[in-house]
N, C-alpha and C positions, 0 to 999 in steps of 0.2 A: 504494500500500500504506500509506504513512504517513497519507494522508488517511482512508482507510477504517478502518483498524484503530486508528490513533491517536485519531481522533474517537470511535470506539466505546469506547475505554478512558476517554477524558476524560468522556464522558457516562454511562458505566457505573460501574465500580469506583472511578474517581477523581473522581466527581461531587462538587463542592464541596471537593475536595482538590487544588487546583492546586499547592500547595507539594509535596505528595507526588509528583505527576506530574513536576514539575520535578526533584525529587530523584532519581527513577528515571532520568531522562534524564542527569543529571549523573553519577550512579553508573555508568550504562552507558557513557558516554563515557570516564570515568576507567578503568573496568575494561578497556575495549577498548584504551586506550593502554598499560596495564600488560601486557595479554596480547600485544599486538603487539610489545612489546619482547623477548619470547621469540623466539629465532631461528626456530624451526619455525613459529610463528604470525605471523611478520612480514607485514604488509600495508601498502602505501603509502597507501591510501585507506580510511577507516573509515566511509564513508557506508553501504555495503551491510551491514556488520556491525551498524550502529546500527538499520537497518531490520529486520534479522533479530531483533535483541534485542526490539524493539517487537512484532514478529510473534509471537515466542515467548511473551512475557508475555500478549499478547492471547489466544493459543491456550490458555493455562492458565486465564485468567479466564473464557473462554467455551468450555469443552471440548466441549459437546454441540451447538454450532451447526453447521448443515450448510453445507458449502462446495463450490462447483463450481469445478474447475480447468479453465479454457478450455472450459467447457461439456461436457467429455468425462467427467470423473471426479467423482463425488460422494463426499465423505468428511467425517468429523467434524473440527471445528476443532483438536482435540487433535493430529491428525496433520499439520496444515498445514505447520509448519516443516520436517518431514522430507520431505514431498512436494515442497516447493519446493527443498529441498536435492537431492533426486533429479533434479528437472527441470534444475537447474543443471548437475549432473554429466552428464546426457544431452546437454544443449546445449553442453557443453564449457567451461563457466565454471569458474573456480578454486573449489576446495572450501573452502579455508582461511577466506576472509572469512565465508562462511555459518556455518561451525562457530564462528568467533569470536563472532558474534552470538548463536548458540544458547547458547554457554557463558556469555556475559555475562547473557543473559536468565535462564538457569537460576540463576546466582548470585544475581541480584536476587530472583527468585521464591522461592528456597530460604530466603534470610535474612529475607525479610519475611513469607512465608506459611507455608511448610512447617515450618521450624524452630520458630516460635511455636506452630503447631498440635500439634507433638510435645512441647510443654511447655517449650520453650526461650524465650529472650528475643529480642525483635525487635532484632537487631544493627544493622540499617540504618534505625533510626528517623530520620525527617526532622529535621535539625538546626534549632534555633531561628532561625539566621541566614537559612535559606531561607524560613521563615515570615515573618520580618521584611522580607525582600526583596520577597516577594509582596505583603505589606501596604503597603509603601512605594510600589510601582509600581501598586498597586490592580489587579493582574492577576486576572481571574476574578471580579471584584466586579461585581454588577449595578448599573447606574446608578440613582440615587435619583430618583424621579419628583418633578418640581418644578411640578406643576400642568399646565394645558393646553398650555403651551409645550413640555413634555417629550414630548408625544404628536405635536406637529407640528414636524418638523425645519426647516421653512421659517421659523418664527418664532424659532428659536433662533440667536443670533449667537455666533460664535467657538467653535463646537462642534468645530472641527478637521476637518470634512468637506472632502475634497479639491476636488471639482469642483462647486461650488454655482453656480447661476445659471440663466439661461434656456436652453432648448433650442430648436433650429430643425430642422424637418423638411427633409431633403435631397431634391431631385428632385421637389418638388411643392408 
């Protein structure tokens, strides 16, 4: 789920906005920590809620995409978090982690999209320190072409590639 929906978010609404995507994840993690401190929402592990938060934001950004659940049911992406919640209930999984993720995703989407569309201010604007962090680590920045050596990785020394060298065919 993270790979499919996270990558679509990164290549879609968050294209060339790596800092905003990181801020969404930071906000989601912080919101989940705060929500899980409430006794009724207590959850020992917050990985599932973080996935549900990502899924919720994706479903709001791509509401008309068609989704197949296990090849049995086709529905619009807008309903995907609720369908996954229903499946978890049917399979006997706890309800609280999924709801935590949906709440955190809705908080993010409300403060960054819905509230500004209604004439309000974007309360969760990405802070400058996140932009500086992304710029410092050069995350999401395309490498600059340095001539023919940039197109041929074998000519480039010290590029940080892990397993460079010769390969040998086994068994023949």
